[in-house]
KEVO-120455 format. One record per residue: x, y, z of N, C-alpha, C, O in turn. Coordinates in steps of 0.1 Angstrom, whole numbers, plus 5000, padded with zeros to 4 digits. Example, Ala and Ser with C-alpha at 12.3 -4.5 7.8 and 13.67 -1.06 7.14 Angstrom:
2
513249435078512349555078513249675078514249675085
512849785071513749895071512950005079513450115080
// end
This chain:
294
500849885000500050005000500950135000500550224993
501950125007502850245008503550264995503550384990
504050164988504750184976503850224965504250294956
502550174965501650214955501350364956501250434946
501150414968500950554970502150644965501950744959
503350594969504550674964504650674949504950774943
504350564943504550554928503550644921503850714912
502250654927501250734921501650884922501550964913
502150914934502551054936503751094927503851204922
504650994925505751024916505351054902505851144895
504450964897503950984883503251114882503451184872
502451154892501751284891502751394891502551494884
503851384898504951494899505551504885505951614881
505851394878506451404865505551464855505951544846
504251434856503251494846502951634849502751714840
502951664862502551804865503551854875503551814887
504451944870505452004879505052144884505852224888
503752174882503352304886503152324901503252444905
502952224908502752234923503652144930503152044936
504952174930505852084937505652084952505851974958
505252194958505052204972503952104977504152034987
502852114969501752034973502051884972501651804980
502851854961503251714959504151664971503951554976
505051744974505951714985505251694999505551605006
504251785001503451775013502651645014502551585024
502051605002501251485002502151365005501751275011
503351374999504351255001504651245016504851135021
504851355022505151355037504051295045504251225054
502751335041501651285048501551135047501151065056
501851085035501750945032502750875041502450765047
503950925042505050865050504550865065504750765072
503950975069503550985083502450885086502550825097
501550865078500450775080501050625080500650545088
501950605071502650475071503350445084503350335089
504050555089504750535101503850495113504150395120
502750555114501850525125501150385123500850315132
500950345110500450215107501450105112501050005118
502750125109503750025114503850025129504049925135
503750145135503750155150502650075156502749995165
501450095151500250025156500349875153500049795162
500849835141501049695138502049625148501749515153
503149695151504149645160503649635174503949535182
502749725178502249725192501249605193501249535203
500449585183499549465184500249335184499949245192
501249325175502049205175502849175187502749055192
503449275193504249255205503249225217503649145225
502049285217501149255228500649115227500449045237
500449065215499948925213501048825217500848725223
502348865213503448775216503748765230504148655235
503548875238503948875252502748825261503048795273
501548815255500448765264500548615266500848545257
500448575279500448445283499048395286498248475292
498748265284497448215288497248225303498248235310
496048225308495748245322496148135331495348105340
497148055328497547945336498147995349498147915359
498648115350499248165362498248235371498548275382
496948235367495948295375495748215388495848085387
495548275400495448195412494148105412493148145407
494347985416493247885416492347915428492847935440
491047925426490147945437489647815443489047735436
489947795456489547675463488447705473488647795481
487347635471486247655481486347535491486347425487
486347575504486347475514485047475522484447585524
484647355527483447345535483847295549484447195550
483547365559483847315573483147195576482047165571
483647105585483046985588481647005595481547095603
480646935590479346935596479046805603478046795611
479746695599479546565605480846495608481846515601
480846425619481946335622481646195617480446155618
482646125612482445995606483445895611484645935612
483045775615483945675619483645545611482445515609
484745475607484445335603483945255615484345275626
482945165612482345105624481844965619481444945608
481944875629481444735626480444705637480744675649
479144715634478044695643477644555644477544485635
477444505657477144375660475644355660474944435666
475144245654473744215655473344175669474044105676
472244235674471844215688471544065691471844025702
471043995682470743855684471843755682472043665690
472643775671473643675668475043725670475943635671
475243855671476543905672477343915659478543955659
476743885648477343895635477744035632476844125634
478944065627479344205624478844255611478744175601
478444375610478044445598478844575597478844665605
479644575586480544695584479744815579478744795571
480044935583479445055579480145175584481345175588
479445285585479945415589479045465601477745465600
479645515611478945585622479045735620480145785620
477845795618477845935615477146015625476045975629
477646125629477046215639477146365634478146405628
476146445637476246585634477046655644477146615656
477746755640478546835649477646935657478046985668
476546965650475647065657474646985666474346875663
474347045677473346995686471947055683471847165679
470946965684469547005681468747015694469146975704
467547065692466747095704466346975712465946975723
466346855705466046725711466946615706467546635695
466946505712467846405709467446305698468146205695
466246315693465746215683465746265669464946225661
466646365665466846405651467546285644468446225650
467146265632467746155624468546205612468546325610
469246115605470046155594469546065582469545945583
469146135571468746065559470046015552471046085552
469945895546471145845539470745735529469645665531
471645705520471545595511472945535509473845615508
473045405508474345345506474145245494473245155495
475045255484474945165473476345105470477345175470
476344965469477544895466477444835453476544755451
478344865444478244805430479744765426480544855423
479944635427481344585424482244645435482144615447
483244715430484244765439484044915442484944985447
482844965440482445105442481445115453480345045453
481645195463480745225474480245375473481145455474
479045395472478445535471477645555483476645495486
477945665491477245705503476745845501477445935497
475445865503474845995501474146035514473345955520
474346155518473646215530472946335526473546445525
471646325523470946445518470646555528470846675526
470246505541469946605550469746545564469646425565
469646625574469246585588467646595588467046695584
467046485594465646475594465046525608465446475618
464146625607463546675619462446575623461646535615
462346535636461346445640459946505641459846625642
458946415639457546465640457246515654456546615656
457846445664457646495678459046495685459746405685
459346615690460646625697460646555710459846585719
461646465712461746395724463146395730464146405722
463246395743464546385750465246525750464746625745
466346525757467146645759467846685746467946595737
468446805745469146835733470246745730470846685739
470546715717471546625713471846635698471346715691
472846545694473246545680472446445673472046335678
472346465660471746365651472746265648473946295646
472346135649473346025647472645905640471445885640
473545835632472945715625474145625621475245675619
473845495620474745395615474345375600473245335597
475345395591475045365577475645225573476845215571
474845125573475344995570475844975555475145015546
477044925553477544895540477344745537477044715526
477644665547477444525545478744445545479844505549
478744325542479944235542480744265529480244255518
482044285531482944315519484044215519484644185529
484244165507485444075504486744155505486744275503
487744085508489044155508489344225495489044165484
489944345495490344415483490244565485490044605496
490444635474490344785475489044835468488644785458
488444935475487144985470487245135469487945205477
486545185459486345335458485145375466484045325464
485345465475484245515484484045665481484845745482
482745685477482345825475481345865485480345795487
481645975492480746025502480246165498480946265497
478846175495478246295490477446355501476546295507
477646495503476746565512475846655504476346735496
474546645506473646715498473846685483473946575479
473846795475474046775460475346855456475546875444
476146905465477246995462478546925465479546935457
478746875477480046825482480146675479479346595483
481246645472481546505468482946475472483846535467
483046375481484346335486484646195481483746105481
485846175476486246045471487445995478488446065481
487445865481488645795487488745655484487945605475
489645585490489845445488489745365501490345405511
488945265501488845175513489545045511489244975501
490445015520491144885518490544785529490444825541
490244665524489644565533490544445533490844385522
490944405545491744285546491144205558490144245564
491744085561491144005571491144075585492244105590
489944105590489944175603490444315603490844365613
490444385591491044515591490444595580490244555569
490144725583489644825573490444955574490844995585
490845005563491545135563491045225552490945185540
490745345555490245445546491245555543491845605552
491445585530492245705526491345805519490845765508
491145915524490246025518490846155521490446225530
491846195513492546325516491546445513490746445504
491746545521491046675519489546655519488846715510
489046575528487546565529486946695532487446765541
485846725526485046845528483746815535483046725531
483346895545482146885552482046765562481046755569
483046675562483046565571484446555578485446585572
484446505590485646485597485746335601485046285610
486646255594486846115597487746105609488946135608
487146065620487946055633488645925635489645915641
488045815629488645685630488645625616487645575611
489845625609489945575595490445435595490445375584
490945375606491445245606490645165617490645205628
490045055612489144975621489644835621489944775611
489744775633490044635635488844565640488044615648
488644435635487544355640487744295653488844255657
486744295662486844235675486844085673485944025666
487844015679487943875677486743805684486043865692
486543675681485443595688485743585703486843595708
484643545710484743515725485043635733485743625744
484543755729484843875737483443935742482443925735
483443995754482344065759482844205764484044225768
481944305763482344435768481044515771479944485767
481244615780480044695784480344765797481444795800
479244785805479344865817478144835826477044805822
478444855839477344855849477144995854478045065858
475945045852475645185856475645205871475145115878
476245315875476245345889475945495891476945575894
474745535889474445685889474645745902474945865903
474545675913474645725927475845645934476045535930
476445715944477545645951477145515957477945415957
475945495963475545365968475545255958475545135961
475445285945475445185934476745135931476945025925
477845205935479145165931479545025937480144945930
479344995950479644865955478944755948479544645946
477744765944477044665937477644645923477844525919
477944755917478644735904479944665905480344585896
480744705915482044635918481844485920482644405916
480744445927480544305930480244235917480644115915
479544295908479344235895480644215887480844105882
481444315887482744305880483544185886484244115879
483544175899484244075906483743935903484443835901
482443925901481843795898482043755883481943645880
482343855875482643835861484043775858484243705849
484943805867486343765865486543615865487343575856
485943535873486243395872485743325859486143215856
484743395853484243335840484943385828484743345817
485943475830486543545818488043555821488543525832
488743615811490243645812490443785808489643845802
491643835811492043965806492043975791492443875785
491744085785491744095771493144085765494044135772
493244025754494544015747494444075733494544005723
494344205733494144275721495244375719495644455728
495844385707496844485704496144625704494944635702
496944735706496444865706495744895692496144855682
494644965693493945005681492445035683491945025695
491745075673490345115673489544995668489744945657
488544945677487744825674486244865672485444775672
485944985670484545025668483945065681483845185685
483444965689482844985701483745045712483345115721
485045015710486045065720487445075713487645025703
488245145720489645165716490545125727490345155739
491645045723492544995733493845075731494345095720
494345135742495545215742496745135742496745015744
497945205741499245135741499545075755500344985756
498945125765499145075779498144965783498144925794
497244935774496244835776494944885782493944815784
494845015784493645075789492645085777493045085765
491345095780490345105769489345205773489045235784
488745255762487545355764486545325753486945285742
485345355757484245325748483945425737484245545739
483445385726483045475715481845555719481145515728
481745675714480645765717479245705714478245745720
479245605706477945545703477345465714476145445715
478145415724477645345735478045405749477545365759
479045495749479445545762478345615769477745705764
478045585782476945645789477445785794478645815796
476445865797476745995802476746005817476846115822
476645895824476645895838477745805843478445735835
477945795856478945715863478745565860477645525861
479845495857479645355854480945275857482045335859
480845145858482045055859482144975846481244905842
483244995838483344935825483944795827484544755837
483844715816484444585815484744545800483944575792
485844485798486244425785486944295788488044305794
486344185785486944055789486843955778486143965768
487643855779487643735770487043615777487443585788
486043555770485243455777486043325778486743275769
485943265790486443125792485443015792485642895792
484143065792483042975794482043005783482143095775
480942925782479842955773479143085777479043115789
478543155768477743275771476643255781476343355788
476043145782474943125791475443145806474643185814
476643115809477143135823477143285826476843325837
477543365816477543505818476043555819475743645827
475243505811473843545812473243515825472443595831
473543405831473043375845473543475855472743525863
474843515854475343625863474643755861474343825871
474443795849473843915846472343915851471944015857
471643805850470343795854470243815869469243875875
471143755876471143755891471243905896470643935906
472043985890472244125894471144215889470644305896
470644185877469544265872468244245879467344335880
468044125884466744085891466844095906465944055913
467944145911468144155926467044245931467044365928
466144195940465044285945465644395954464944505955
466744365961467244465970467944585963467744695966
468744555952469444655945469644615931470744565927
468644625922468744585908469844665901469844795904
470644605893471744675886471444685871471044585865
471644805866471444825851472744795844473744865847
472744695836474044655829473844645814472844595809
474744705806474744685792475944595789477044625792
475644485782476644385779476544345765475544285760
477544385757477644345743478644225742479444205751
478544155731479444045729479544005715478744045707
480443915711480543865698479443755696479343705685
478643735706477443645705476143725704475143665703
476243855705475043935705474944005719475843985727
473844085721473644145734473244045744472243975742
473944045755473543955766472744025777472343955787
// end
């Protein structure tokens, strides 16, 4: 375009030499316009060449504070003592009464486990003192292997992890979980022939009776022989001490027990019945076992 303009002006100058000044002025204007054209072209080119894709833009991360605590759990059938693997879930918020529930669905398809928690369910009639909503989400019997576990809260928060199942052992890996706090990710199965529980002693006069029951239990049982770890209903420390899971721990004074059976369960049932039916001082006892609730 520049050379065409110069050539035309040059031919016009040869044909008509009467206005040299005007011709020269036009030539200068053409050069000036061309100079700004090249400046604009270089600016656009250099701006495009220096521009980088937005890969360096800061990534926006949205986090959701925990609303529920979750534990791996193996719940025992009340009648048979058969274990059922699942998740123990509790709300972190307390509600006006203790019978709020938690909606859930659990789906197992091959090596994929999908858990959905849509909402906390308000009861039709509010009963009991203020408390947290809680529920056991049964997953079922799982063969040894690795499973993909997806835990969804509502329709927004989706957490994905891996559950490893081995003989008597469960381990969950779920990094950066949102909206949930996994407090116990490694669960060991309670071996056969074990009993555990407590005798309630809400008042001081109840303590001697509870101690008598514990003393009567010892000849029928032996000290537990469990390595340290979390077993669902209870946790065994490195020093051999144990404490109960929040799903069964009473809120009042009690005498605990965790023992290995040396006799048939019926012998323990007889001891339990004698203290529960004592007309002078009946004792309230919760006794779980690998045979069911005694």
